C-alpha positions as a Python dict, from the first residue, in 0.01 Angstrom:
ca = {
    (1, 'M'): (0, 0, 0),
    (2, 'S'): (-3, -309, -210),
    (3, 'C'): (173, -615, -137),
    (4, 'S'): (401, -555, -401),
    (5, 'N'): (512, -220, -266),
    (6, 'N'): (596, -378, 109),
    (7, 'L'): (783, -641, -97),
    (8, 'L'): (986, -371, -244),
    (9, 'L'): (1049, -175, 137),
    (10, 'F'): (1238, -514, 220),
    (11, 'L'): (1424, -544, -71),
    (12, 'P'): (1741, -352, 68),
    (13, 'S'): (1718, -541, 394),
    (14, 'I'): (1700, -849, 201),
    (15, 'E'): (2010, -731, -14),
    (16, 'L'): (2216, -630, 305),
    (17, 'S'): (2170, -959, 458),
    (18, 'L'): (2292, -1125, 182),
    (19, 'S'): (2592, -909, 123),
    (20, 'L'): (2645, -994, 542),
    (21, 'E'): (2625, -1374, 497),
    (22, 'T'): (2889, -1343, 216),
    (23, 'Q'): (3097, -1121, 403),
    (24, 'H'): (3078, -1345, 690),
    (25, 'A'): (3178, -1638, 516),
    (26, 'A'): (3481, -1448, 349),
    (27, 'A'): (3625, -1383, 695),
    (28, 'Q'): (3573, -1689, 843),
    (29, 'S'): (3745, -1846, 539),
    (30, 'T'): (4021, -1588, 587),
    (31, 'I'): (4047, -1675, 968),
    (32, 'S'): (4061, -2040, 904),
    (33, 'D'): (4341, -2008, 664),
    (34, 'L'): (4516, -1765, 930),
    (35, 'E'): (4498, -2014, 1214),
    (36, 'S'): (4613, -2300, 1013),
    (37, 'K'): (4934, -2070, 945),
    (38, 'V'): (4973, -1959, 1321),
    (39, 'S'): (4939, -2327, 1379),
    (40, 'S'): (5251, -2402, 1098),
    (41, 'L'): (5419, -2143, 1267),
    (42, 'E'): (5400, -2241, 1626),
    (43, 'S'): (5528, -2565, 1516),
    (44, 'L'): (5853, -2456, 1365),
    (45, 'V'): (5935, -2229, 1638),
    (46, 'K'): (5894, -2505, 1844),
    (47, 'Q'): (6136, -2720, 1662),
    (48, 'S'): (6377, -2434, 1601),
    (49, 'Q'): (6391, -2417, 1977),
    (50, 'A'): (6471, -2773, 2027),
    (51, 'P'): (6817, -2809, 2194),
    (52, 'A'): (7104, -2809, 1907),
    (53, 'A'): (7428, -3032, 1938),
    (54, 'P'): (7676, -2806, 2056),
    (55, 'Q'): (7914, -2690, 1784),
    (56, 'P'): (8282, -2666, 1887),
    (57, 'D'): (8450, -2324, 1827),
    (58, 'S'): (8743, -2252, 1609),
    (59, 'L'): (9014, -2272, 1854),
    (60, 'T'): (8878, -2579, 1925),
    (61, 'Q'): (8834, -2713, 1616),
    (62, 'T'): (9180, -2593, 1517),
    (63, 'L'): (9330, -2767, 1838),
    (64, 'N'): (9176, -3102, 1766),
    (65, 'D'): (9293, -3101, 1408),
    (66, 'W'): (9694, -3017, 1511),
    (67, 'T'): (9650, -3320, 1780),
    (68, 'K'): (9537, -3522, 1470),
    (69, 'I'): (9846, -3438, 1235),
    (70, 'R'): (10105, -3482, 1537),
}
């Protein structure tokens, strides 16, 4: 076998390796984007779980309004 024939035998392996490297880089980018989105969502959940000021119910509000008028 000549040297060029030996190189041709390795060509599919090299192409596969380059393809896998490209796919790996794309996957890493996707993972990074998803981690960022998860972090943002976690922050929103924490903010939404913060205790809110209690809102008076409609009956209490009506009574308060009525006493102001009197």
